[in-house]
C-alpha positions in Angstrom: 266.5 -142.9 42.5 269.3 -141.8 44.8 269.4 -138.4 43.1 265.6 -138.0 43.7 265.9 -138.9 47.3 268.8 -136.4 47.7 266.8 -133.6 46.1 263.8 -134.4 48.3 265.8 -134.4 51.5 267.5 -131.2 50.6 264.3 -129.5 49.7 262.6 -130.7 52.9 265.5 -129.4 55.0 265.2 -126.0 53.3 261.5 -125.9 53.9 262.0 -126.8 57.6 264.7 -124.2 57.9 262.5 -121.5 56.4 259.6 -122.4 58.6 261.8 -122.4 61.7 263.3 -119.1 60.9 259.9 -117.6 60.2 258.7 -118.9 63.6 261.7 -117.5 65.4 261.5 -114.1 63.7 257.9 -113.4 64.9 257.6 -111.7 68.2 254.4 -112.0 70.2 253.2 -108.7 71.6 253.4 -108.4 75.4 252.2 -105.8 77.8 254.4 -104.1 80.4 254.3 -107.1 82.7 255.5 -109.7 80.2 252.1 -111.3 79.6 251.2 -112.0 76.0 248.3 -110.0 74.5 245.9 -111.8 72.3 246.5 -111.2 68.5 244.4 -108.6 66.9 242.3 -111.1 64.9 241.1 -113.1 67.9 237.6 -112.3 69.1 237.2 -111.9 72.8 233.5 -111.0 72.7 231.3 -113.4 74.6 228.5 -113.0 72.0 230.9 -114.0 69.2 232.1 -117.0 71.2 228.6 -118.2 71.8 227.7 -117.8 68.2 230.8 -119.8 67.1 230.0 -122.7 69.4 226.4 -122.6 68.3 227.4 -122.7 64.6 229.6 -125.7 65.2 227.0 -127.7 67.1 224.2 -126.9 64.7 226.4 -127.6 61.7 227.2 -131.0 63.2 223.4 -131.6 63.7 222.6 -130.6 60.2 225.3 -133.0 58.8 223.9 -135.9 60.9 220.3 -135.1 59.7 221.5 -135.0 56.1 223.1 -138.4 56.5 219.9 -139.8 58.1 218.0 -138.5 55.1 220.5 -140.1 52.7 220.3 -143.4 54.6 216.5 -143.3 54.4 216.7 -142.7 50.7 219.1 -145.6 50.2 216.8 -147.8 52.3 213.8 -146.6 50.1 215.6 -147.4 46.9 216.7 -150.9 48.1 213.3 -151.8 49.5 212.4 -153.8 46.4 208.7 -153.1 46.7 208.4 -154.6 50.3 205.8 -152.5 52.0 207.4 -152.8 55.5 210.8 -151.7 54.2 209.2 -148.8 52.3 207.3 -147.7 55.4 210.5 -147.9 57.6 212.5 -145.9 55.0 209.7 -143.2 55.0 210.0 -143.0 58.8 213.7 -142.6 58.6 213.4 -139.8 56.0 210.7 -138.1 58.0 213.0 -138.2 61.1 215.8 -136.6 59.2 213.6 -133.8 57.9 212.3 -133.2 61.4 215.9 -133.1 62.7 216.7 -130.4 60.0 213.6 -128.4 61.0 214.6 -128.6 64.7 218.2 -127.5 63.9 216.9 -124.6 61.9 214.5 -123.5 64.7 217.2 -123.9 67.3 219.5 -121.6 65.2 216.8 -119.0 64.9 216.1 -119.2 68.6 219.7 -118.7 69.5 219.9 -115.6 67.1 216.8 -114.1 68.7 217.9 -114.7 72.3 221.4 -113.4 71.6 220.1 -110.2 70.1 217.6 -109.7 72.9 220.0 -110.5 75.8 223.3 -109.3 74.4 
């Protein structure tokens, strides 16, 4: 057990030393005044930034709508033939589907507006 702990601590120190040396070895590009320039792979375009934010928000909405549909399906399966529970589960599923449709239409609208304006 002591031998294993010794090997783990030595290997973790080696990994830390390697990571620290790699971090110190990299130089960030600067302009003539000493300010750091953004890396080459960073998008500074406003259209791309808007699309990134839109994709994150609509992805979150789609996940929530999917979870609502799954919840409605579970409620439908566990209704046990009770008409009120079945009707409530159908309303929940319909709400989830409507949420998915609205998220899809919002995404399409953002694409259309961004291509027209930008």
